[in-house]
Wavefront OBJ file of the C-alpha trace (Angstrom):
o trace
v 94.144 98.995 103.122
v 96.162 97.030 100.628
v 97.304 98.893 97.484
v 94.915 98.815 94.530
v 91.718 98.296 96.658
v 89.158 101.090 96.246
v 88.727 103.231 99.328
v 85.246 102.956 100.686
v 83.310 103.829 103.831
v 81.811 100.760 105.602
v 78.836 101.277 107.916
v 77.793 98.524 110.351
v 74.004 98.470 110.957
v 71.967 96.265 113.123
v 69.516 93.874 111.415
v 66.327 95.663 110.325
v 67.907 99.116 110.728
v 67.059 101.823 108.235
v 69.358 102.510 105.330
v 72.021 105.027 105.985
v 70.995 108.554 104.999
v 73.352 108.750 102.160
v 73.369 108.073 98.393
v 77.209 107.940 98.378
v 78.329 105.070 96.040
v 81.515 104.717 98.188
v 79.510 103.815 101.240
v 78.880 100.080 101.856
v 76.270 99.105 104.425
v 76.549 95.856 106.539
v 73.370 94.694 108.179
v 74.673 92.082 110.606
v 74.189 91.027 114.171
v 77.312 92.217 115.952
v 79.719 89.656 117.358
v 80.811 92.133 120.082
v 78.074 93.871 122.144
v 77.584 97.430 121.119
v 75.655 100.438 122.438
v 73.596 102.698 120.270
v 76.073 105.496 120.815
v 79.146 103.456 119.705
v 80.689 104.969 116.613
v 83.109 102.050 115.838
v 82.541 98.377 115.419
v 84.637 95.900 117.421
v 87.752 94.447 115.843
v 86.107 91.094 115.294
v 83.095 92.635 113.492
v 85.412 94.665 111.332
v 87.378 91.591 110.457
v 84.171 89.817 109.573
v 83.205 92.610 107.135
v 86.694 92.593 105.612
v 86.327 88.872 104.952
v 83.159 89.607 102.955
v 84.371 92.657 101.164
v 87.936 92.015 100.030
v 89.473 89.345 97.855
v 90.895 86.485 100.055
v 94.535 87.390 99.576
v 93.978 91.078 100.543
v 91.664 90.123 103.423
v 94.389 87.879 104.868
v 96.816 90.752 104.846
v 94.357 92.796 106.945
v 93.668 89.948 109.266
v 97.396 89.247 109.807
v 97.988 92.968 110.550
v 95.133 92.988 112.975
v 96.425 89.934 114.752
v 99.740 91.607 115.243
v 98.726 95.177 116.038
v 95.788 94.141 118.284
v 97.690 91.348 119.935
v 95.105 88.718 118.795
v 96.404 85.166 119.105
v 95.348 83.057 116.139
v 93.591 80.462 118.405
v 91.410 83.268 119.796
v 90.334 84.204 116.354
v 89.549 80.667 115.548
v 87.392 80.386 118.651
v 85.023 83.173 117.441
v 81.738 81.850 115.886
v 82.188 83.606 112.565
v 78.952 83.684 110.571
v 80.500 83.439 107.199
v 82.554 80.705 105.501
v 85.087 83.329 104.276
v 85.701 84.546 107.843
v 86.142 81.088 109.220
v 88.541 80.251 106.454
v 90.591 83.310 107.185
v 90.593 82.565 110.946
v 92.071 79.226 110.081
v 94.778 80.713 107.884
v 96.008 83.478 110.211
v 99.454 82.771 111.696
v 100.224 85.898 113.656
v 103.801 85.737 112.386
v 103.966 88.310 109.672
v 105.845 91.445 110.484
v 104.145 93.182 107.537
v 101.456 92.690 104.908
v 104.278 91.967 102.529
v 105.165 88.773 104.210
v 101.554 87.637 104.096
v 101.389 88.252 100.298
v 104.508 86.169 99.723
v 104.057 83.251 102.104
v 100.314 82.689 102.251
v 100.118 81.407 98.663
v 102.999 78.926 99.486
v 101.189 77.651 102.542
v 97.986 77.296 100.482
v 99.937 74.894 98.250
v 101.126 72.863 101.120
v 104.716 74.205 101.037
v 106.327 74.440 104.519
v 107.240 77.957 105.592
v 108.829 79.051 108.944
v 108.605 82.844 109.406
v 111.078 84.738 111.553
v 113.565 81.819 111.602
v 116.930 82.648 113.093
v 119.789 81.543 110.881
v 123.420 82.652 111.095
v 122.698 85.085 113.956
v 119.810 87.002 112.318
v 116.219 86.522 111.722
v 115.096 85.909 108.166
v 111.584 86.723 106.891
v 110.875 83.217 105.835
v 112.602 79.779 105.476
v 110.854 77.709 102.828
v 111.537 74.059 103.280
v 115.068 73.358 104.514
v 117.215 75.548 102.314
v 115.295 78.428 100.576
v 115.515 81.769 102.394
v 113.132 84.507 101.350
v 113.813 88.066 102.393
v 111.403 91.008 101.795
v 112.733 94.543 101.725
v 110.086 96.864 103.042
v 111.309 100.353 102.314
v 111.104 101.593 105.907
v 113.574 99.013 107.217
v 116.033 98.556 104.304
v 116.544 102.065 103.042
v 119.733 103.052 104.686
v 123.203 102.232 103.469
v 124.163 100.553 106.676
v 121.109 98.346 106.737
v 121.726 97.416 103.029
v 125.354 96.482 103.812
v 124.168 94.294 106.724
v 121.662 92.554 104.460
v 124.273 91.817 101.782
v 126.725 90.462 104.395
v 124.101 88.212 105.863
v 123.008 86.981 102.384
v 126.608 85.972 101.725
v 126.942 84.084 104.997
v 123.657 82.234 104.240
v 124.994 81.245 100.773
v 128.234 80.012 102.328
v 126.151 77.865 104.686
v 124.331 76.239 101.700
v 121.118 78.276 101.559
v 119.610 79.820 98.449
v 118.501 83.422 99.169
v 115.796 85.225 97.179
v 115.225 88.886 98.051
v 112.197 90.845 96.834
v 111.418 94.565 97.056
v 108.252 96.240 98.147
v 107.379 97.221 94.634
v 107.828 93.558 93.398
v 105.592 92.057 96.146
v 102.847 94.682 95.897
v 102.824 95.466 92.210
v 104.289 92.287 90.677
v 102.773 89.569 92.831
v 102.352 87.106 89.904
v 106.020 87.499 88.907
v 107.141 86.964 92.470
v 105.137 83.751 92.798
v 106.407 82.554 89.446
v 109.928 82.985 90.670
v 109.186 81.006 93.816
v 107.617 78.272 91.851
v 110.681 77.962 89.589
v 112.819 77.736 92.816
v 110.649 74.979 94.159
v 110.607 73.163 90.873
v 114.437 73.145 91.044
v 114.231 71.732 94.647
v 116.097 74.612 95.940
v 114.123 74.404 99.145
v 115.229 70.844 99.931
v 118.368 69.711 101.706
v 120.566 68.021 99.083
l 1 2 3 4 5 6 7 8 9 10 11 12 13 14 15 16 17 18 19 20 21 22 23 24 25 26 27 28 29 30 31 32 33 34 35 36 37 38 39 40 41 42 43 44 45 46 47 48 49 50 51 52 53 54 55 56 57 58 59 60 61 62 63 64 65 66 67 68 69 70 71 72 73 74 75 76 77 78 79 80 81 82 83 84 85 86 87 88 89 90 91 92 93 94 95 96 97 98 99 100 101 102 103 104 105 106 107 108 109 110 111 112 113 114 115 116 117 118 119 120 121 122 123 124 125 126 127 128 129 130 131 132 133 134 135 136 137 138 139 140 141 142 143 144 145 146 147 148 149 150 151 152 153 154 155 156 157 158 159 160 161 162 163 164 165 166 167 168 169 170 171 172 173 174 175 176 177 178 179 180 181 182 183 184 185 186 187 188 189 190 191 192 193 194 195 196 197 198 199 200 201 202 203 204
């Protein structure tokens, strides 16, 4: 679950089912007809039903993080998600937005707002022998340092060397940390907007 979202238990109930036997304020009941067939003994909803509930319960940006993560971990191709007859407008909109390219939720938080504004983004583009998290336009490289993959001294040195090579080839490199992306989202987006205003993403 994305940081800052209250932890709640979600219960999927068939239409006309009785209310769950609990008065727990942290329990959210969903009375919906399942997309995936279920038996009365099933204790978990299918992935598609879970995603449909996520679309209804989370803010759009956080819901997209969960959908992108599910697409990657469950090997769900974006076109298969778009083929599902989602009952809600929110779910249909998320199905249309999923790319299946994000290595982490951090990338979704950074790149989805740019795509929403019509800015071209290529994720996992290979430049100067290594993959970059995102190439915005022609010349703006955005790298996101998730702690697990960029904590070692050797990895940090490799990142710095690659950044230098990218700059020598005419790219502008912006690198953001986990804390910035998760806790300072607005500031990250403002930085990106300033870069776009200066046309740093365009080939000169």
